[in-house]
C-alpha positions in Angstrom: -2.3 -15.1 15.9 -1.9 -16.6 12.5 -1.5 -20.3 11.8 -0.6 -22.4 8.8 -2.3 -21.1 5.6 -4.8 -22.5 3.1 -5.9 -21.2 -0.3 -9.1 -19.8 -1.7 -10.1 -18.3 -5.0 -10.2 -19.5 -8.6 -7.7 -22.2 -9.5 -5.6 -19.8 -11.7 -5.2 -17.3 -8.9 -5.4 -19.0 -5.5 -4.9 -16.8 -2.4 -3.3 -17.9 0.8 -5.3 -17.3 4.0 -4.7 -18.7 7.5 -7.2 -21.4 8.4 -7.7 -20.0 11.9 -7.4 -16.6 13.4 -7.4 -15.6 17.0 -8.3 -12.1 18.3 -5.5 -10.1 19.8 -5.7 -7.4 22.5 -5.7 -4.7 19.7 -7.0 -6.4 16.6 -10.4 -8.1 16.2 -10.9 -11.0 13.8 -12.5 -8.6 11.4 -9.4 -6.3 11.5 -7.1 -9.2 10.8 -9.2 -10.5 7.9 -9.4 -7.0 6.5 -5.6 -6.6 6.5 -5.1 -10.0 4.9 -7.5 -9.2 2.1 -6.3 -5.6 1.7 -2.7 -6.8 1.2 -3.8 -9.4 -1.3 -5.8 -6.7 -3.3 -2.8 -4.4 -3.3 -0.4 -7.2 -4.5 -3.0 -8.3 -7.2 -3.2 -11.7 -5.6 -6.9 -10.9 -5.7 -7.2 -9.4 -9.1 -9.4 -6.5 -10.2 -12.8 -7.8 -11.2 -12.4 -11.2 -9.3 -15.4 -12.4 -7.3 -15.0 -13.3 -3.6 -17.6 -14.7 -1.2 -18.2 -14.3 2.5 -19.0 -17.9 3.1 -15.9 -19.3 1.2 -13.6 -17.0 3.2 -15.4 -17.8 6.5 -15.1 -21.5 5.9 -11.5 -21.3 4.9 -10.6 -19.3 8.1 -12.9 -21.4 10.3 -14.7 -18.3 11.6 -18.3 -17.1 11.4 -19.4 -14.8 8.6 -19.6 -11.9 11.1 -15.9 -10.9 11.1 -15.7 -11.5 7.3 -18.7 -9.2 6.9 -16.9 -6.6 9.0 -13.7 -6.9 6.9 -15.8 -6.5 3.7 -17.4 -3.3 5.2 -14.0 -1.8 5.8 -12.8 -2.7 2.3 -16.0 -1.3 0.8 -15.4 2.0 2.7 -12.0 2.2 0.9 -13.7 1.4 -2.4 -11.5 -1.7 -2.8 -14.5 -4.0 -3.3 -17.9 -3.7 -4.8 -20.7 -5.5 -3.0 -23.2 -6.7 -5.6 -26.6 -7.6 -4.2 -27.6 -11.2 -4.8 -24.4 -11.8 -6.7 -21.5 -11.6 -4.3 -18.5 -9.3 -3.9 -16.1 -8.2 -6.6 -12.6 -6.8 -6.2 -12.9 -3.2 -7.5 -11.4 -2.4 -10.9 -8.6 0.1 -10.7 -10.3 3.5 -11.2 -8.3 6.0 -13.2 -10.3 8.8 -11.6 -9.7 7.5 -8.1 -6.0 6.9 -8.7 -5.6 10.4 -10.1 -7.5 12.0 -7.2 -5.5 10.0 -4.6 -2.2 11.0 -6.3 -3.1 14.7 -6.1 -4.0 14.5 -2.4 -1.2 12.2 -1.4 1.5 14.3 -3.3 0.4 17.5 -1.4 0.1 15.9 2.0 3.4 14.0 1.8 5.2 17.1 0.4 4.0 19.0 3.4 4.9 16.3 5.8 8.4 15.8 4.4 9.1 19.5 4.4 7.9 19.7 8.0 10.3 16.9 8.9 13.2 18.8 7.3 12.2 22.1 8.9 12.1 20.5 12.4 15.0 18.0 12.0 17.4 18.2 15.0 19.8 16.0 16.9 17.1 14.5 19.1 14.9 13.5 16.1 18.0 12.3 14.1 19.1 10.1 17.0 15.7 8.4 17.1 14.9 8.2 13.3 17.9 8.5 11.1 19.3 5.0 11.7 15.9 3.5 11.2 15.4 5.3 7.9 18.9 4.3 6.7 18.1 0.7 7.6 14.8 0.9 5.6 16.7 2.1 2.6 19.2 -0.8 2.9 16.3 -3.2 3.1 14.9 -1.7 -0.1 18.2 -2.3 -1.8 18.2 -6.0 -0.8 14.6 -6.4 -2.0 15.5 -4.7 -5.3 18.5 -6.9 -5.8 16.3 -9.9 -5.3 13.6 -8.4 -7.6 11.1 -8.9 -4.8 8.5 -6.3 -5.6 6.1 -7.2 -2.7 8.9 -7.0 -0.2 10.3 -3.7 -1.7 6.9 -2.1 -1.6 6.6 -3.0 2.1 9.9 -1.3 2.9 8.9 1.7 0.7 5.7 2.0 2.7 7.6 1.8 5.9 10.1 4.6 4.8 7.3 7.0 3.9 5.3 6.2 7.0 8.4 6.7 9.3 9.2 10.1 7.8 5.6 11.2 8.3 5.7 9.7 11.8 8.3 12.4 12.7 5.5 15.0 12.4 3.5 13.4 15.2 0.4 13.9 13.2 -1.7 10.7 13.6 -4.6 12.0 11.5 -2.1 12.5 8.6 -1.0 8.9 8.9 -4.5 7.5 9.0 -5.7 9.6 6.0 -2.7 8.5 3.9 -3.0 4.9 4.9 -6.6 4.7 3.7 -5.7 6.3 0.3 -2.5 4.4 -0.5 -4.1 1.2 -1.6 -5.5 2.6 -4.8 -2.1 4.0 -5.9 -0.2 1.0 -4.7 -2.1 -1.4 -6.9 -0.8 0.7 -9.9 2.6 0.9 -8.3 2.8 -2.9 -7.8 1.8 -3.5 -11.4 4.3 -0.9 -12.7 7.2 -2.2 -10.6 6.4 -5.8 -11.7 6.5 -4.6 -15.4 9.3 -2.0 -15.3 11.6 -2.9 -12.4 12.4 0.7 -11.5 13.2 0.1 -7.8 16.8 1.2 -8.1 15.8 4.6 -9.4 13.2 5.0 -6.7 15.8 4.1 -4.0 18.1 6.8 -5.3 15.2 9.3 -4.9 14.6 8.0 -1.4 18.3 8.6 -0.6 18.0 12.2 -1.9 14.9 12.7 0.2 16.5 11.6 3.3 19.6 13.7 2.7 17.3 16.6 2.1 15.5 16.1 5.3 18.8 15.8 7.3 20.1 19.0 5.7 16.8 20.9 6.1 16.7 21.3 2.3 13.0 21.8 1.6 13.5 22.8 -2.1 15.2 19.4 -2.8 12.4 17.6 -1.1 9.8 19.3 -3.3 11.7 18.6 -6.5 12.3 14.9 -5.7 8.7 14.3 -4.6 7.3 15.9 -7.7 9.6 13.7 -9.8 8.6 10.7 -7.6 4.9 11.2 -8.2 5.0 12.4 -11.8 6.0 9.0 -13.0 2.4 8.0 -12.7 1.6 10.4 -15.6 3.6 8.1 -17.9 3.0 4.7 -16.3 -0.8 4.8 -15.9 -1.7 5.1 -19.6 0.9 2.4 -20.4 -0.5 0.0 -17.8 -4.0 0.6 -18.9 -3.1 -0.3 -22.4 -1.3 -3.4 -21.3 -4.0 -4.6 -18.8 -7.3 -3.1 -20.0 -9.4 -5.6 -18.1 -7.9 -4.3 -14.8 -9.1 -0.7 -15.3 -12.1 1.6 -15.5 -12.6 5.3 -15.9 
């Protein structure tokens, strides 16, 4: 349960966190703090290279340091933070190598998942998923019209996750979830700078049409175009924000 928020962090980049958290039947306090911080890292509210501290976050949330330490452990496992002995914890810089590796793995996993969805699409699956997917595309259009990158990225995530959910492969969903944050920091930065949401929605439309038609060749072509944008955007972003990146 989340209550009214407070802010932490440097004055130029304060971050909203709830002052109190309560455990839920499925999520521990550490899980909730992890999700809050992870979202803020992806959305660059916690900037690459910024220092954060267990005691400051614990005091802001009115919790002990134990769940904050657990959240930090989970973030460190994803290489989203660097724990520096005797100094504190730093938001990881965006690693060009890590982003490139994640892009390769994610592109191949998602292509396989989307093609699987197309191959097995039928009336029963369509009845359960097609309206939901069309609704997610409409929500993307609304967010794009409002130039709300954070909201758009959330609906983009939901679209990809819902398609992959049709495969019934929970391991796939977990693996992709733990990889996406590295690419999504770059995507958030790119969308903020370039506002290409309309083009991406058009590609999502073509992907969904391809799935419904069982057209695996269209899915492959669209996804390759989808992911290849990174080849152009990543060098441009590194040149514009050199302090955010490392090799």
